[in-house]
C-alpha beads as a LAMMPS data file, in Angstrom:
LAMMPS data file: protein, C-alpha beads

98 atoms
97 bonds

1 atom types
1 bond types

-500.0 500.0 xlo xhi
-500.0 500.0 ylo yhi
-500.0 500.0 zlo zhi

Masses

1 110.0

Atoms # bond

1 1 1 -67.234 407.001 270.470
2 1 1 -64.190 405.160 270.700
3 1 1 -64.387 403.181 273.862
4 1 1 -62.668 400.126 275.730
5 1 1 -63.312 398.014 278.316
6 1 1 -61.795 398.096 282.139
7 1 1 -62.276 395.456 285.061
8 1 1 -63.332 397.101 288.423
9 1 1 -63.955 395.577 291.569
10 1 1 -63.558 396.808 295.478
11 1 1 -60.374 395.794 297.389
12 1 1 -61.918 393.488 300.226
13 1 1 -59.561 394.810 302.922
14 1 1 -59.838 398.107 302.410
15 1 1 -62.979 398.738 300.166
16 1 1 -61.401 401.181 297.573
17 1 1 -62.269 400.974 294.077
18 1 1 -59.419 399.029 292.089
19 1 1 -58.854 397.918 288.501
20 1 1 -57.416 395.531 287.233
21 1 1 -53.515 396.205 285.070
22 1 1 -51.708 394.614 282.510
23 1 1 -49.654 392.127 284.959
24 1 1 -52.850 391.184 286.393
25 1 1 -52.614 393.158 289.428
26 1 1 -55.528 395.542 290.922
27 1 1 -54.537 399.288 291.087
28 1 1 -56.067 402.213 292.751
29 1 1 -55.600 404.398 289.847
30 1 1 -57.572 404.225 286.474
31 1 1 -54.669 405.724 285.133
32 1 1 -53.292 401.978 285.162
33 1 1 -55.917 399.745 284.249
34 1 1 -55.721 397.404 281.605
35 1 1 -57.837 398.287 278.687
36 1 1 -59.274 395.640 276.821
37 1 1 -60.782 395.806 272.887
38 1 1 -60.363 392.767 272.064
39 1 1 -63.475 390.053 273.910
40 1 1 -61.662 387.240 274.188
41 1 1 -58.884 388.746 276.234
42 1 1 -61.640 390.374 278.100
43 1 1 -63.447 386.927 278.985
44 1 1 -60.086 385.740 280.344
45 1 1 -59.177 388.841 282.562
46 1 1 -62.673 388.349 284.039
47 1 1 -62.333 385.115 284.734
48 1 1 -59.014 386.278 286.455
49 1 1 -60.630 388.801 288.554
50 1 1 -63.324 386.267 289.550
51 1 1 -60.572 384.156 290.670
52 1 1 -58.923 387.239 292.775
53 1 1 -62.999 387.369 294.402
54 1 1 -62.546 383.910 295.075
55 1 1 -59.569 383.896 297.068
56 1 1 -60.909 387.115 299.024
57 1 1 -58.243 390.140 297.140
58 1 1 -61.291 391.614 295.986
59 1 1 -65.539 391.678 295.947
60 1 1 -67.648 392.247 293.006
61 1 1 -65.405 392.338 289.695
62 1 1 -66.990 393.787 287.136
63 1 1 -66.507 395.173 283.234
64 1 1 -66.450 398.763 282.771
65 1 1 -66.815 400.837 279.343
66 1 1 -64.280 403.207 278.858
67 1 1 -64.432 406.120 276.328
68 1 1 -60.818 406.935 275.086
69 1 1 -62.178 409.935 273.540
70 1 1 -63.144 411.400 277.071
71 1 1 -60.621 409.927 278.611
72 1 1 -63.297 408.865 281.439
73 1 1 -65.928 405.770 282.046
74 1 1 -68.381 405.878 279.946
75 1 1 -71.378 405.836 282.451
76 1 1 -71.374 408.621 285.427
77 1 1 -71.456 406.465 288.081
78 1 1 -68.156 404.962 287.251
79 1 1 -66.602 408.705 286.457
80 1 1 -67.609 409.063 290.263
81 1 1 -65.839 406.076 291.238
82 1 1 -62.752 406.762 289.365
83 1 1 -62.159 410.475 290.492
84 1 1 -64.050 410.856 293.646
85 1 1 -63.259 411.199 297.366
86 1 1 -63.837 407.060 298.179
87 1 1 -60.705 406.112 295.961
88 1 1 -58.367 409.277 296.829
89 1 1 -55.285 407.838 299.048
90 1 1 -55.876 411.061 301.564
91 1 1 -59.069 410.058 302.239
92 1 1 -58.585 406.740 304.602
93 1 1 -61.541 404.663 304.796
94 1 1 -64.473 405.088 306.488
95 1 1 -64.807 401.944 308.939
96 1 1 -61.870 401.394 310.930
97 1 1 -61.124 398.218 313.159
98 1 1 -61.616 398.002 316.546

Bonds

1 1 1 2
2 1 2 3
3 1 3 4
4 1 4 5
5 1 5 6
6 1 6 7
7 1 7 8
8 1 8 9
9 1 9 10
10 1 10 11
11 1 11 12
12 1 12 13
13 1 13 14
14 1 14 15
15 1 15 16
16 1 16 17
17 1 17 18
18 1 18 19
19 1 19 20
20 1 20 21
21 1 21 22
22 1 22 23
23 1 23 24
24 1 24 25
25 1 25 26
26 1 26 27
27 1 27 28
28 1 28 29
29 1 29 30
30 1 30 31
31 1 31 32
32 1 32 33
33 1 33 34
34 1 34 35
35 1 35 36
36 1 36 37
37 1 37 38
38 1 38 39
39 1 39 40
40 1 40 41
41 1 41 42
42 1 42 43
43 1 43 44
44 1 44 45
45 1 45 46
46 1 46 47
47 1 47 48
48 1 48 49
49 1 49 50
50 1 50 51
51 1 51 52
52 1 52 53
53 1 53 54
54 1 54 55
55 1 55 56
56 1 56 57
57 1 57 58
58 1 58 59
59 1 59 60
60 1 60 61
61 1 61 62
62 1 62 63
63 1 63 64
64 1 64 65
65 1 65 66
66 1 66 67
67 1 67 68
68 1 68 69
69 1 69 70
70 1 70 71
71 1 71 72
72 1 72 73
73 1 73 74
74 1 74 75
75 1 75 76
76 1 76 77
77 1 77 78
78 1 78 79
79 1 79 80
80 1 80 81
81 1 81 82
82 1 82 83
83 1 83 84
84 1 84 85
85 1 85 86
86 1 86 87
87 1 87 88
88 1 88 89
89 1 89 90
90 1 90 91
91 1 91 92
92 1 92 93
93 1 93 94
94 1 94 95
95 1 95 96
96 1 96 97
97 1 97 98
């Protein structure tokens, strides 16, 4: 199995699942996520993600294993997060401000 890592979090304002891209921005599509095969680059990017969390952009950044052969996250929970209703633009956030 050929696997790499991606960094996932939730957008603090919308709650949507987001992925860190090559430019250090957060994207809703896992297809735009930066794939990390190198642990040193992964650690640097994770430090940036944690900084984004401290600056109230995202919450709970974490590393997820991505299976390149299957073209999906390795774990079922992350497969649901990446393709489930919570990340699709046609589904509005569950909570709305009053």
